[in-house]
C-alpha positions, -999 to 999 in steps of 0.1 A, spaced: -193 693 -188 -206 664 -210 -192 675 -240 -155 684 -226 -155 652 -207 -163 633 -240 -138 653 -260 -111 646 -236 -117 609 -236 -114 609 -274 -78 628 -268 -71 597 -244 -80 577 -276 -60 598 -297 -31 594 -275 -22 557 -286 8 555 -300 8 550 -339 39 527 -339 13 503 -324 0 500 -355 25 495 -379 21 469 -408 44 449 -433 52 467 -465 73 457 -497 65 419 -489 86 422 -457 117 436 -472 112 467 -452 113 470 -413 83 492 -407 59 518 -421 63 551 -407 34 562 -390 49 598 -386 20 614 -409 -6 594 -388 10 608 -353 7 640 -369 -28 642 -380 -37 629 -345 -21 658 -328 -34 683 -347 -70 669 -337 -59 667 -306 -49 703 -305 -82 711 -319 -102 693 -294 -83 710 -264 -94 742 -280 -126 733 -278 -124 723 -239 -107 754 -231 -135 774 -250 -159 752 -229 -144 757 -198 -140 796 -204 -179 795 -213 -190 777 -180 -164 798 -156 -176 830 -169 -216 820 -165 -209 807 -126 -190 838 -123 -222 857 -138 -242 839 -110 -224 854 -82 -230 889 -93 -225 918 -81 -197 903 -63 -166 911 -86 -131 894 -96 -101 905 -101 -95 932 -130 -79 908 -156 -105 885 -154 -135 914 -155 -116 923 -185 -119 889 -199 -156 883 -191 -160 917 -206 -145 908 -242 -163 870 -238 -195 885 -232 -191 909 -266 -194 873 -286 -209 851 -260 -239 863 -240 -251 850 -206 -274 822 -209 -306 828 -191 -329 807 -208 -329 770 -225 -308 776 -257 -288 753 -280 -258 752 -268 -237 738 -298 -241 777 -312 -226 792 -276 -199 770 -281 -190 774 -311 -187 814 -304 -170 803 -273 -144 783 -295 -138 815 -320 -132 839 -288 -106 813 -276 -90 810 -314 -92 850 -318 -80 862 -286 -44 862 -270 -53 851 -231 -19 863 -222 -32 899 -226 -54 893 -197 -28 876 -171 -7 900 -147 
């Protein structure tokens, strides 16, 4: 949760409008410098961050559901968990979480979540 919260906080910082950082150019002959490219780059970082947050949330949700076994969830959700577990194992012992988060991110990037929705 700390990692996801830190990433979400970074997204809030990245949402500051680029227009507040305009600078004078051509010795004052031009009204402003377009910050469109900077805005696009920040948007890409935000999208990447949202993917990471979703991966962490999916990881946490799957872990939580596994703690409730033998109870079962809906068929689509169980299919999602089964697919996810082929990539990211249930964590029973201390481990380096970065590696597992990267696997979860790759799962998010390679799978279409719509196929798990009724």
